[in-house]
N, C-alpha and C positions, 0 to 999 in steps of 0.2 A: 614349295612347288616350283618357284621361280627358277632355281638352279637346274631343275630337271627339264623345264620347258626350254631354257637356253641351251642346255646340252654342252656346255663348255666348262668342264671341270678345271681346265687349264687357265680359264679367265673368269675367276669368281666375281670380278667386278661387274660382269654382264648380268649375272644372276641378281646381284645386289641392286643394279639399276632397274631391272624389271620388278623386283620386290618393292622398291621405293615407288615405282609408278603405280603398282597395284594398291599399295597402302595410301597413296595420295588421292585415289579415286573416291568420289562421293559414294557412300555406301548404298544409297538408293539407286544410283546409276550402275554400280557394280552388281546389284541384285538383278536388275533388268538384263544386263549383259550375261550374267551367269544363267539366268532362266532361258534366255534365247539360245545361248551356246549349248547348253547341256540338255535342254528339253525340246528343242525343235528339230525338224528334219525337213530340209528344203531340197533334197535331191531331185524330186520330181519337177522342180522349177527350173533346173539347169537347162533343160532343152528349150526353154522359152527365151533364153538369152540370145539376142540378135545383134549385139554390138561386138566389135573386135575385143577379144579378151585375152589377157596374158595370165597364164597360170604359173605361178612361181612355186617351186618346192626346193627343199634342202635335201641333200644326199642322205642325211641322217636326221630324222625328226620323230621323236617319241609320240608326239601329239598327232601328226598327220604323216604316216608312212608313205612311201612312194606309190603305193596302190591308190591312195586318195587322190594324188595329183593325176594319175592316169585315168581314174574314174571321172574326175571333173573335166579333164581335157576331152575325153571321149564323149561326154554328155553335152558339151558346148560345141556345137558345130563351128568349125573354122577357128577354134581357139589355138593359141600357141602355148606349148608347154616348155618351160625352161627349168632344168634341174641345176641348181646352184651347187658348187662344190663347197658346201658349208654344212654346219651342224646346228641343230636346234630348230625351234619354231619361229624365231624372230630374226630373220636375216637382215632386216633393216637396222638391227642393233649390232649383230655379230659380224655381218659382212656387208656393210653399207655400200662400199664401192661396187661390189659385184651386183648387188641389188639395183643400184642406180644404173649401172651399165646395162643390165637386162631390160630395165624399163626404157632407157634411152633407145636401145636398139629396136624394141618393139614399137615405140612411137615413131621412129624414123620410117 
């Protein structure tokens, strides 16, 4: 699953890095994470967010397509939506410079 999440067939080392990270996770913690990720729905909570919020999305992401970023952005009043020119669900790994720049600009 890691290579699909990364979305970079041209950079297999990224999928390998994510796979190694997954495999290094304590199984009990991974179970909690999986349960929360796949069995919870917190969309109704987004309207309660009252702090400045940056919503980052990648141009191509099989886990969270652009509609997800638009939904989150619309649901959180005053949020900032930034679409990175990147692929995959982990831009902090595949496009760290662009991710860092977006965060820096938001914080400024």
